C-alpha positions in Angstrom: 0.0 0.0 0.6 1.2 3.4 -1.2 1.5 6.9 0.6 -1.5 7.5 -0.9 -4.1 4.7 -0.5 -3.3 4.6 3.6 -6.0 6.1 5.7 -8.5 7.1 3.1 -11.9 8.9 3.4 -13.3 9.9 0.0 -11.7 12.7 -0.9 -9.7 13.2 -4.1 -5.7 11.9 -4.4 -4.0 12.2 -7.2 -3.6 9.2 -9.7 -1.0 8.8 -12.1 -3.0 8.2 -15.4 -6.2 9.3 -17.5 -8.0 8.2 -20.7 -9.5 11.1 -23.2 -11.5 10.1 -25.6 -12.5 12.4 -28.3 -15.5 12.3 -30.9 -17.5 14.2 -33.3 -20.8 14.2 -35.5 -22.1 15.8 -38.6 -25.4 16.8 -36.8 -27.7 16.4 -34.3 -29.2 12.5 -34.8 -26.1 11.6 -36.3 -23.6 9.3 -35.2 -20.8 10.1 -33.0 -17.3 9.5 -34.0 -15.3 8.5 -31.8 -11.2 8.5 -31.9 -9.3 6.2 -30.0 -8.7 6.3 -26.5 -5.3 8.3 -25.4 -3.8 6.8 -21.8 -2.5 10.4 -20.6 -0.3 11.4 -17.5 -3.0 12.7 -15.3 -3.6 16.3 -16.1 -5.2 19.9 -17.2 -8.2 18.8 -19.8 -7.8 22.2 -22.6 -11.2 23.4 -23.2 -11.9 27.1 -25.0 -13.9 29.2 -22.5 -16.5 29.1 -25.3 -17.5 25.4 -24.7 -20.8 24.3 -24.2 -20.5 22.6 -20.9 -18.9 26.1 -19.2 -21.9 28.1 -20.6 -24.5 25.6 -20.6 -23.3 22.7 -18.4 -24.1 20.3 -21.2 -22.1 17.0 -19.3 -22.8 13.7 -17.7 -20.7 11.7 -15.1 -20.5 8.3 -13.5 -18.8 7.2 -11.0 -18.0 3.2 -10.3 -15.3 1.6 -8.3 -12.6 -0.8 -8.9 -12.1 -3.5 -5.4 -9.1 -5.5 -4.9 -9.9 -8.9 -4.3 -8.3 -11.7 -1.8 -5.7 -12.9 -4.2 -4.9 -9.4 -5.9 -6.9 -9.3 -9.2 -8.9 -6.5 -9.9 -13.0 -6.1 -9.5 -14.8 -4.0 -11.6 -18.7 -3.3 -10.2 -21.4 -3.4 -12.6 -19.0 -1.3 -14.9 -21.6 -2.5 -18.1 -24.5 -1.0 -15.8 -22.9 2.7 -15.3 -22.0 2.3 -18.8 -25.7 2.1 -19.8 -26.5 5.4 -17.8 -23.9 7.4 -19.2 -25.8 6.6 -22.8 -28.9 6.9 -21.3 -28.0 10.3 -19.7 -25.8 11.6 -22.2 -29.3 11.6 -24.9 -31.4 13.2 -22.4 -28.8 15.8 -23.1 -28.3 15.9 -26.3 -24.9 14.5 -26.3 -23.1 11.9 -28.3 -23.6 8.7 -25.9 -20.2 6.7 -25.5 -20.6 2.7 -26.4 -20.5 0.1 -23.8 -17.7 -1.3 -25.3 -15.8 1.9 -25.5 -16.5 3.1 -21.7 -15.6 -0.8 -20.6 -12.4 -0.9 -22.5 -11.5 2.5 -21.1 -12.4 1.7 -17.4 -9.8 -1.5 -17.6 -7.3 0.3 -19.1 -7.4 3.0 -16.2 -7.9 0.8 -13.8 -4.8 -1.4 -14.9 -2.5 1.6 -15.4 -3.0 2.6 -11.9 -3.3 -0.2 -10.1 -0.5 0.3 -7.5 -3.1 3.2 -6.0 -6.0 0.0 -5.8 -6.7 0.0 -2.1 -6.0 -3.5 -0.2 -9.6 -4.9 0.1 -10.8 -3.9 3.1 -8.9 -0.5 3.1 -11.2 1.2 -0.1 -11.2 1.2 -3.7 -10.3 2.8 -6.3 -13.3 4.8 -7.4 -13.7 6.1 -10.9 -15.2 9.2 -12.5 -16.3 9.6 -15.8 -17.3 12.2 -17.3 -18.7 13.5 -21.3 -19.1 17.2 -21.8 -19.8 19.2 -25.1 -16.1 20.9 -25.4 -17.3 23.0 -28.3 -17.1 26.6 -28.7 -20.4 27.6 -28.9 -22.2 31.1 -27.8 -25.8 30.3 -28.7 -27.5 27.6 -26.8 -28.0 24.2 -29.6 -27.3 20.4 -29.9 -23.2 20.4 -30.0 -20.8 18.3 -32.7 -17.4 18.0 -30.5 -17.4 15.9 -27.3 -15.2 14.8 -25.3 -15.2 12.2 -22.7 -12.7 11.5 -19.9 -11.6 9.0 -17.5 -9.3 9.8 -14.3 -9.3 8.0 -10.5 -8.8 8.3 -6.8 -8.3 5.6 -4.1 -10.9 6.3 -1.7 -12.3 5.0 1.5 -15.6 5.7 3.7 -17.7 8.8 2.2 -18.8 9.5 6.1 -16.6 8.9 9.1 -20.0 8.1 11.4 -20.3 4.5 11.5 -23.6 4.7 13.8 -25.3 6.8 11.4 -26.0 10.1 9.7 -28.9 12.5 10.4 -31.1 13.9 7.5 -33.3 17.0 7.7 -36.0 16.2 5.6 -37.0 19.5 3.5 -40.3 19.9 1.6 -37.8 21.4 -1.4 -37.8 19.3 -4.4 -34.1 18.3 -6.2 -34.6 18.9 -9.2 -37.7 20.3 -11.5 -40.1 18.0 -12.6 -39.8 17.4 -16.6 -36.5 17.8 -16.4 -32.8 16.2 -15.5 -33.5 14.2 -12.4 -33.2 10.6 -13.9 -30.1 11.6 -15.4 -26.8 11.6 -13.9 -26.5 15.3 -15.4 -23.6 17.8 -14.0 -26.1 20.8 -12.9 -28.2 18.7 -10.7 -25.5 18.8 -8.0 -24.7 22.3 -8.0 -28.3 23.7 -6.9 -28.3 21.4 -3.9 -24.7 22.2 -2.2 -25.6 26.0 -1.1 -29.0 23.9 0.6 -27.0 21.4 1.8 -24.3 23.3 3.1 -26.8 25.2 5.4 -27.7 22.0 7.0 -24.5 20.6 7.6 -23.6 24.0 9.4 -26.5 23.0 12.1 -25.2 19.3 12.4 -26.6 17.9 9.8 -25.2 15.0 6.9 -27.7 15.7 4.4 -30.7 16.4 3.4 -33.6 14.4 2.2 -35.5 16.4 -0.5 -39.6 16.3 -1.6 -41.6 15.6 -4.8 -42.4 18.6 -6.9 -45.4 17.4 -7.5 -45.8 17.5 -3.2 -47.6 15.2 -1.0 -44.9 14.9 1.4 -43.1 12.4 -0.8 -39.6 11.5 -0.9 -37.4 11.8 -3.5 -33.4 11.6 -2.6 -30.7 13.0 -1.0 -28.1 14.9 -2.6 -26.9 11.4 -3.8 -28.1 8.5 -2.9 -31.3 6.8 -3.0 -33.4 5.7 0.3 -35.1 3.1 1.8 -37.0 2.0 4.7 -38.4 -1.0 6.7 -41.9 -0.5 7.8 -43.3 -2.2 11.0 -45.3 -4.9 8.9 -41.4 -5.5 7.3 -42.1 -4.4 3.9 -38.8 -2.6 2.7 -39.6 0.4 0.4 -38.1 3.3 -1.5 -39.1 5.7 -4.2 -40.5 4.5 -7.4 -38.1 5.6 -10.1 -39.6 8.9 -12.4 -37.8 12.0 -14.2 -37.1 13.3 -10.5 -34.8 10.5 -9.3 -31.8 8.2 -10.5 -32.3 4.9 -11.1 -29.2 4.2 -8.5 -27.2 1.0 -9.7 -26.4 0.2 -5.8 -30.1 0.8 -5.5 -30.5 -1.7 -8.4 -28.2 -3.8 -6.8 -29.5 -3.6 -3.1 -33.0 -4.6 -4.7 -31.9 -7.8 -6.1 -30.0 -8.8 -2.5 -33.6 -8.6 -0.9 -35.4 -10.1 -3.2 -32.7 -13.2 -2.7 -33.8 -13.1 0.7 -37.6 -12.9 0.2 -38.2 -9.5 1.4 -41.5 -8.2 0.9 -40.3 -5.0 -1.1 -42.6 -2.5 -2.6 -41.6 1.0 -5.3 -43.9 3.2 -4.9 -44.7 6.3 -3.5 -43.4 6.6 -0.2 -44.4 9.8 2.2 -42.4 11.6 5.3 -45.3 11.4 7.5 -45.0 7.8 7.0 -41.4 7.7 7.6 -41.7 10.1 11.0 -45.1 7.9 11.9 -44.0 4.0 11.6 -40.4 3.8 9.8 -38.1 1.6 11.6 -35.0 1.4 9.7 -33.8 4.0 7.7 -30.9 3.7 5.0 -29.7 5.1 2.0 -27.6 3.2 -1.5 -25.2 5.1 -3.5 -22.0 4.2 -5.2 -19.9 7.2 -3.1 -22.5 6.3 -0.1 -22.7 2.0 -0.2 -25.5 1.3 2.0 -25.4 3.5 4.6 -27.7 3.6 7.9 -29.5 6.7 8.7 -30.0 7.6 12.6 -31.9 10.6 13.4 -34.5 12.3 10.4 -36.4 15.5 11.3 -38.3 17.8 9.6 -38.8 21.0 12.2 -41.4 20.1 13.9 -41.0 16.1 14.2 -38.4 13.8 14.8 -37.1 9.7 14.4 -34.3 8.1 15.8 -33.8 5.0 13.8 -31.8 2.3 16.5 -32.3 -0.4 13.8 -29.0 -0.9 11.7 -29.6 -4.6 11.0 -30.8 -4.7 7.2 -28.2 -1.5 6.2 -25.4 -3.7 7.9 -26.2 -7.2 6.1 -26.8 -5.7 3.0 -23.5 -3.4 3.0 -21.1 -6.3 4.1 -22.9 -8.6 2.0 -22.4 -6.3 -1.1 -18.6 -5.6 0.2 -18.0 -9.3 -0.3 -19.4 -9.5 -3.6 -17.0 -6.6 -5.2 -14.2 -8.4 -3.5 -14.6 -11.7 -4.7 -15.3 -13.3 -1.1 -18.8 -13.9 -1.9 -20.3 -15.6 -4.8 -21.6 -13.4 -7.8 -25.0 -14.8 -9.3 -26.0 -11.4 -10.8 -23.2 -10.9 -13.0 -21.8 -7.8 -11.4 -18.2 -8.6 -11.5 -16.0 -7.9 -14.4 -12.4 -8.9 -13.7 -9.7 -6.5 -14.9 -7.1 -8.6 -13.8 
Protein backbone atom coordinates (compact mmCIF):
# COMPACT_ATOMS: atom_id res chain seq x y z
CA UNK A 1 0.00 0.00 0.00
CA UNK A 2 1.36 3.42 -0.95
CA UNK A 3 1.18 6.62 1.03
CA UNK A 4 -1.67 7.64 -1.28
CA UNK A 5 -3.85 4.72 -0.16
CA UNK A 6 -3.35 4.83 3.60
CA UNK A 7 -5.90 6.34 5.99
CA UNK A 8 -8.32 7.01 3.14
CA UNK A 9 -11.49 9.07 3.25
CA UNK A 10 -13.67 10.01 0.31
CA UNK A 11 -11.54 12.78 -1.15
CA UNK A 12 -9.44 13.29 -4.26
CA UNK A 13 -6.01 11.70 -4.38
CA UNK A 14 -4.15 12.34 -7.60
CA UNK A 15 -3.79 9.30 -9.85
CA UNK A 16 -0.98 8.63 -12.29
CA UNK A 17 -2.97 8.25 -15.50
CA UNK A 18 -6.25 9.26 -17.13
CA UNK A 19 -8.03 8.16 -20.32
CA UNK A 20 -9.40 10.67 -22.83
CA UNK A 21 -11.56 9.99 -25.90
CA UNK A 22 -12.66 12.67 -28.37
CA UNK A 23 -15.73 12.36 -30.56
CA UNK A 24 -17.64 14.31 -33.17
CA UNK A 25 -20.75 14.03 -35.30
CA UNK A 26 -22.02 15.78 -38.41
CA UNK A 27 -25.18 17.09 -36.76
CA UNK A 28 -27.70 16.28 -34.03
CA UNK A 29 -29.13 12.83 -34.61
CA UNK A 30 -26.11 11.58 -36.54
CA UNK A 31 -24.00 8.80 -34.99
CA UNK A 32 -20.77 10.02 -33.43
CA UNK A 33 -17.31 8.98 -34.56
CA UNK A 34 -15.08 8.33 -31.55
CA UNK A 35 -11.30 8.50 -31.81
CA UNK A 36 -8.98 5.96 -30.20
CA UNK A 37 -8.68 6.36 -26.45
CA UNK A 38 -5.55 8.05 -25.15
CA UNK A 39 -3.83 7.01 -21.93
CA UNK A 40 -2.24 10.22 -20.64
CA UNK A 41 -0.55 11.39 -17.46
CA UNK A 42 -3.24 12.88 -15.23
CA UNK A 43 -3.40 16.57 -15.98
CA UNK A 44 -5.45 19.45 -17.27
CA UNK A 45 -7.96 19.17 -20.11
CA UNK A 46 -7.67 22.01 -22.58
CA UNK A 47 -10.98 23.85 -23.01
CA UNK A 48 -12.08 26.95 -24.86
CA UNK A 49 -13.79 29.47 -22.56
CA UNK A 50 -16.69 29.19 -25.04
CA UNK A 51 -17.01 25.40 -24.59
CA UNK A 52 -20.72 24.62 -24.32
CA UNK A 53 -20.25 22.67 -21.09
CA UNK A 54 -19.06 25.82 -19.32
CA UNK A 55 -21.96 28.06 -20.34
CA UNK A 56 -24.79 25.56 -20.56
CA UNK A 57 -23.78 22.61 -18.39
CA UNK A 58 -23.86 20.17 -21.31
CA UNK A 59 -22.13 17.40 -19.41
CA UNK A 60 -22.85 14.17 -17.56
CA UNK A 61 -20.79 11.89 -15.36
CA UNK A 62 -20.62 8.46 -13.77
CA UNK A 63 -18.94 7.12 -10.67
CA UNK A 64 -18.05 3.47 -10.18
CA UNK A 65 -15.64 1.43 -8.09
CA UNK A 66 -12.88 -1.07 -8.66
CA UNK A 67 -11.92 -3.35 -5.75
CA UNK A 68 -8.95 -5.57 -5.03
CA UNK A 69 -9.71 -9.22 -4.37
CA UNK A 70 -8.08 -11.43 -1.75
CA UNK A 71 -5.73 -12.84 -4.41
CA UNK A 72 -4.82 -9.40 -5.79
CA UNK A 73 -7.09 -9.24 -8.87
CA UNK A 74 -8.89 -6.00 -9.77
CA UNK A 75 -12.67 -6.36 -9.91
CA UNK A 76 -15.01 -3.74 -11.39
CA UNK A 77 -18.58 -3.55 -10.09
CA UNK A 78 -21.42 -3.31 -12.62
CA UNK A 79 -19.28 -1.50 -15.18
CA UNK A 80 -21.65 -2.28 -18.04
CA UNK A 81 -24.65 -0.93 -16.13
CA UNK A 82 -22.80 2.30 -15.44
CA UNK A 83 -21.93 2.49 -19.14
CA UNK A 84 -25.58 2.13 -20.13
CA UNK A 85 -26.70 4.80 -17.65
CA UNK A 86 -23.91 7.02 -19.02
CA UNK A 87 -25.49 6.62 -22.45
CA UNK A 88 -29.01 7.43 -21.21
CA UNK A 89 -27.77 10.50 -19.37
CA UNK A 90 -25.92 11.72 -22.48
CA UNK A 91 -28.99 11.30 -24.65
CA UNK A 92 -31.10 13.27 -22.16
CA UNK A 93 -28.75 16.24 -22.65
CA UNK A 94 -28.48 15.83 -26.47
CA UNK A 95 -24.89 14.59 -26.15
CA UNK A 96 -23.48 11.78 -28.28
CA UNK A 97 -23.43 8.52 -26.32
CA UNK A 98 -20.21 6.59 -25.87
CA UNK A 99 -20.57 2.90 -26.87
CA UNK A 100 -20.75 0.54 -23.91
CA UNK A 101 -17.70 -1.43 -25.02
CA UNK A 102 -15.62 1.78 -25.30
CA UNK A 103 -16.66 2.77 -21.77
CA UNK A 104 -15.75 -0.67 -20.42
CA UNK A 105 -12.40 -0.68 -22.23
CA UNK A 106 -11.55 2.78 -20.88
CA UNK A 107 -12.32 1.70 -17.30
CA UNK A 108 -10.21 -1.43 -17.69
CA UNK A 109 -7.27 0.48 -19.17
CA UNK A 110 -7.50 3.20 -16.50
CA UNK A 111 -7.64 0.76 -13.59
CA UNK A 112 -4.77 -1.34 -14.96
CA UNK A 113 -2.58 1.74 -15.46
CA UNK A 114 -3.28 2.92 -11.90
CA UNK A 115 -3.08 -0.56 -10.37
CA UNK A 116 -0.64 0.49 -7.67
CA UNK A 117 -3.23 2.90 -6.27
CA UNK A 118 -6.01 0.35 -5.75
CA UNK A 119 -6.27 -0.07 -1.96
CA UNK A 120 -6.10 -3.42 -0.23
CA UNK A 121 -9.50 -5.09 -0.07
CA UNK A 122 -10.48 -3.87 3.42
CA UNK A 123 -8.96 -0.39 3.11
CA UNK A 124 -11.12 1.06 0.34
CA UNK A 125 -11.50 1.03 -3.42
CA UNK A 126 -10.49 2.83 -6.59
CA UNK A 127 -13.23 5.30 -7.51
CA UNK A 128 -13.50 5.87 -11.26
CA UNK A 129 -15.08 9.09 -12.48
CA UNK A 130 -16.25 9.15 -16.11
CA UNK A 131 -17.13 12.49 -17.72
CA UNK A 132 -18.78 13.24 -21.04
CA UNK A 133 -19.19 16.86 -22.07
CA UNK A 134 -19.58 19.16 -25.06
CA UNK A 135 -16.25 20.91 -25.61
CA UNK A 136 -17.35 22.63 -28.81
CA UNK A 137 -16.99 26.44 -28.64
CA UNK A 138 -20.52 27.82 -28.93
CA UNK A 139 -22.22 31.11 -28.10
CA UNK A 140 -25.87 30.17 -28.57
CA UNK A 141 -27.58 27.20 -27.00
CA UNK A 142 -27.95 24.25 -29.40
CA UNK A 143 -27.01 20.57 -29.65
CA UNK A 144 -23.27 20.22 -30.14
CA UNK A 145 -21.10 18.27 -32.57
CA UNK A 146 -17.85 17.88 -30.61
CA UNK A 147 -17.42 15.98 -27.36
CA UNK A 148 -14.86 14.73 -24.90
CA UNK A 149 -15.08 11.66 -22.68
CA UNK A 150 -12.54 11.68 -19.86
CA UNK A 151 -11.90 9.00 -17.21
CA UNK A 152 -9.87 9.62 -14.08
CA UNK A 153 -9.67 7.89 -10.71
CA UNK A 154 -8.80 8.21 -7.06
CA UNK A 155 -8.30 5.75 -4.21
CA UNK A 156 -11.07 6.32 -1.65
CA UNK A 157 -12.30 5.15 1.71
CA UNK A 158 -15.69 5.63 3.38
CA UNK A 159 -17.86 8.59 2.43
CA UNK A 160 -18.99 9.16 6.02
CA UNK A 161 -16.81 8.89 9.09
CA UNK A 162 -19.76 8.17 11.39
CA UNK A 163 -20.28 4.42 11.75
CA UNK A 164 -23.41 4.76 13.87
CA UNK A 165 -25.51 6.36 11.14
CA UNK A 166 -26.11 9.81 9.71
CA UNK A 167 -28.53 12.62 10.52
CA UNK A 168 -30.86 13.80 7.72
CA UNK A 169 -32.96 16.96 7.49
CA UNK A 170 -36.19 16.43 5.60
CA UNK A 171 -37.06 19.30 3.26
CA UNK A 172 -40.34 20.24 1.64
CA UNK A 173 -38.31 21.12 -1.42
CA UNK A 174 -37.51 19.34 -4.68
CA UNK A 175 -33.95 18.39 -5.66
CA UNK A 176 -34.71 18.93 -9.36
CA UNK A 177 -37.60 20.23 -11.45
CA UNK A 178 -40.38 17.93 -12.63
CA UNK A 179 -39.95 16.99 -16.26
CA UNK A 180 -36.26 17.93 -16.22
CA UNK A 181 -32.99 16.01 -15.96
CA UNK A 182 -33.50 14.35 -12.56
CA UNK A 183 -33.26 10.82 -13.93
CA UNK A 184 -29.94 11.63 -15.66
CA UNK A 185 -26.57 11.99 -13.96
CA UNK A 186 -26.26 15.55 -15.25
CA UNK A 187 -23.63 17.84 -13.75
CA UNK A 188 -26.18 20.61 -13.10
CA UNK A 189 -28.28 18.41 -10.84
CA UNK A 190 -25.63 18.51 -8.13
CA UNK A 191 -24.40 22.10 -8.08
CA UNK A 192 -27.84 23.46 -7.13
CA UNK A 193 -28.07 21.23 -4.07
CA UNK A 194 -24.70 22.28 -2.65
CA UNK A 195 -25.88 25.48 -0.97
CA UNK A 196 -28.89 23.67 0.51
CA UNK A 197 -26.82 20.86 1.97
CA UNK A 198 -24.17 23.26 3.27
CA UNK A 199 -26.76 25.25 5.23
CA UNK A 200 -28.00 22.16 7.02
CA UNK A 201 -24.55 20.73 7.57
CA UNK A 202 -23.77 23.93 9.47
CA UNK A 203 -26.64 22.96 11.80
CA UNK A 204 -25.30 19.48 12.50
CA UNK A 205 -26.92 17.40 9.77
CA UNK A 206 -24.99 15.18 7.39
CA UNK A 207 -27.30 15.66 4.42
CA UNK A 208 -30.84 16.51 3.37
CA UNK A 209 -33.72 14.39 2.07
CA UNK A 210 -35.73 16.07 -0.69
CA UNK A 211 -39.42 15.89 -1.50
CA UNK A 212 -41.22 15.44 -4.79
CA UNK A 213 -41.87 18.58 -6.87
CA UNK A 214 -45.47 17.41 -7.25
CA UNK A 215 -46.09 17.81 -3.53
CA UNK A 216 -47.84 15.39 -1.20
CA UNK A 217 -44.81 14.94 1.04
CA UNK A 218 -43.38 12.21 -1.20
CA UNK A 219 -39.64 11.79 -0.72
CA UNK A 220 -37.19 11.42 -3.62
CA UNK A 221 -33.44 11.43 -2.84
CA UNK A 222 -30.71 12.93 -0.73
CA UNK A 223 -28.07 14.96 -2.59
CA UNK A 224 -26.41 11.75 -3.74
CA UNK A 225 -28.31 8.61 -2.70
CA UNK A 226 -31.58 6.69 -2.89
CA UNK A 227 -33.48 6.13 0.40
CA UNK A 228 -34.99 2.86 1.68
CA UNK A 229 -37.26 2.40 4.70
CA UNK A 230 -38.39 -0.72 6.58
CA UNK A 231 -41.84 -0.39 8.09
CA UNK A 232 -43.50 -2.18 10.97
CA UNK A 233 -45.03 -4.82 8.68
CA UNK A 234 -41.46 -5.69 7.55
CA UNK A 235 -41.99 -4.29 4.05
CA UNK A 236 -38.91 -2.53 2.66
CA UNK A 237 -39.98 0.43 0.48
CA UNK A 238 -38.10 2.82 -1.78
CA UNK A 239 -39.51 5.61 -3.96
CA UNK A 240 -40.53 4.43 -7.41
CA UNK A 241 -38.42 5.81 -10.23
CA UNK A 242 -39.60 8.87 -12.14
CA UNK A 243 -38.05 11.87 -13.86
CA UNK A 244 -36.94 13.35 -10.51
CA UNK A 245 -35.06 10.28 -9.26
CA UNK A 246 -31.76 8.88 -10.49
CA UNK A 247 -31.96 5.11 -11.10
CA UNK A 248 -29.12 4.20 -8.75
CA UNK A 249 -26.94 1.20 -9.54
CA UNK A 250 -26.54 0.44 -5.83
CA UNK A 251 -30.31 0.91 -5.41
CA UNK A 252 -30.89 -1.76 -8.05
CA UNK A 253 -28.28 -4.03 -6.44
CA UNK A 254 -29.93 -3.75 -3.02
CA UNK A 255 -33.34 -4.53 -4.51
CA UNK A 256 -31.87 -7.66 -6.11
CA UNK A 257 -30.35 -8.83 -2.82
CA UNK A 258 -33.60 -8.18 -0.95
CA UNK A 259 -35.45 -10.27 -3.53
CA UNK A 260 -32.83 -13.02 -3.12
CA UNK A 261 -33.67 -13.01 0.61
CA UNK A 262 -37.41 -13.26 -0.04
CA UNK A 263 -38.08 -9.84 1.48
CA UNK A 264 -41.34 -7.99 0.82
CA UNK A 265 -40.36 -5.03 -1.38
CA UNK A 266 -42.39 -2.04 -2.51
CA UNK A 267 -41.27 0.46 -5.14
CA UNK A 268 -43.89 3.14 -4.57
CA UNK A 269 -44.54 6.68 -3.42
CA UNK A 270 -43.15 7.00 0.12
CA UNK A 271 -44.22 9.95 2.26
CA UNK A 272 -42.31 11.71 4.99
CA UNK A 273 -45.32 11.37 7.28
CA UNK A 274 -45.34 7.58 7.14
CA UNK A 275 -41.57 7.37 7.72
CA UNK A 276 -41.76 9.66 10.75
CA UNK A 277 -44.83 7.83 12.00
CA UNK A 278 -43.93 4.20 11.38
CA UNK A 279 -40.47 3.70 9.93
CA UNK A 280 -38.38 1.12 11.78
CA UNK A 281 -35.17 1.44 9.79
CA UNK A 282 -33.99 4.03 7.28
CA UNK A 283 -30.94 3.73 5.04
CA UNK A 284 -29.57 5.19 1.81
CA UNK A 285 -27.72 3.67 -1.14
CA UNK A 286 -25.27 5.02 -3.70
CA UNK A 287 -21.93 4.24 -5.29
CA UNK A 288 -20.08 6.65 -3.00
CA UNK A 289 -22.33 6.08 0.02
CA UNK A 290 -22.60 2.27 -0.50
CA UNK A 291 -25.32 1.30 2.03
CA UNK A 292 -25.48 3.94 4.74
CA UNK A 293 -27.69 3.66 7.85
CA UNK A 294 -29.62 6.74 8.98
CA UNK A 295 -29.78 7.35 12.73
CA UNK A 296 -32.08 10.39 12.77
CA UNK A 297 -34.61 12.16 10.54
CA UNK A 298 -35.95 15.66 11.32
CA UNK A 299 -38.53 17.79 9.50
CA UNK A 300 -38.41 20.87 11.73
CA UNK A 301 -41.40 19.86 13.86
CA UNK A 302 -40.97 16.11 14.20
CA UNK A 303 -38.02 13.87 14.85
CA UNK A 304 -37.51 10.14 14.61
CA UNK A 305 -34.51 8.11 15.72
CA UNK A 306 -33.74 4.78 14.05
CA UNK A 307 -31.96 2.38 16.38
CA UNK A 308 -32.46 -0.56 14.04
CA UNK A 309 -29.69 -0.99 11.45
CA UNK A 310 -29.66 -4.75 10.83
CA UNK A 311 -30.87 -4.58 7.23
CA UNK A 312 -28.43 -1.91 6.08
CA UNK A 313 -25.42 -3.51 7.76
CA UNK A 314 -26.28 -6.94 6.36
CA UNK A 315 -26.70 -5.57 2.84
CA UNK A 316 -23.53 -3.50 3.01
CA UNK A 317 -21.44 -6.45 4.19
CA UNK A 318 -22.88 -8.69 1.49
CA UNK A 319 -22.30 -6.16 -1.27
CA UNK A 320 -18.75 -5.51 -0.08
CA UNK A 321 -17.98 -9.23 -0.12
CA UNK A 322 -19.41 -9.64 -3.62
CA UNK A 323 -17.36 -6.68 -4.86
CA UNK A 324 -14.12 -8.18 -3.52
CA UNK A 325 -14.86 -11.69 -4.77
CA UNK A 326 -15.39 -13.19 -1.30
CA UNK A 327 -18.98 -14.19 -2.18
CA UNK A 328 -20.25 -15.70 -5.45
CA UNK A 329 -21.46 -13.21 -8.05
CA UNK A 330 -24.90 -14.64 -8.83
CA UNK A 331 -26.05 -11.64 -10.86
CA UNK A 332 -23.15 -11.14 -13.28
CA UNK A 333 -22.12 -7.85 -11.68
CA UNK A 334 -18.34 -8.34 -11.53
CA UNK A 335 -15.81 -7.59 -14.29
CA UNK A 336 -12.39 -9.16 -13.83
CA UNK A 337 -9.89 -6.45 -14.77
CA UNK A 338 -6.90 -8.48 -13.39
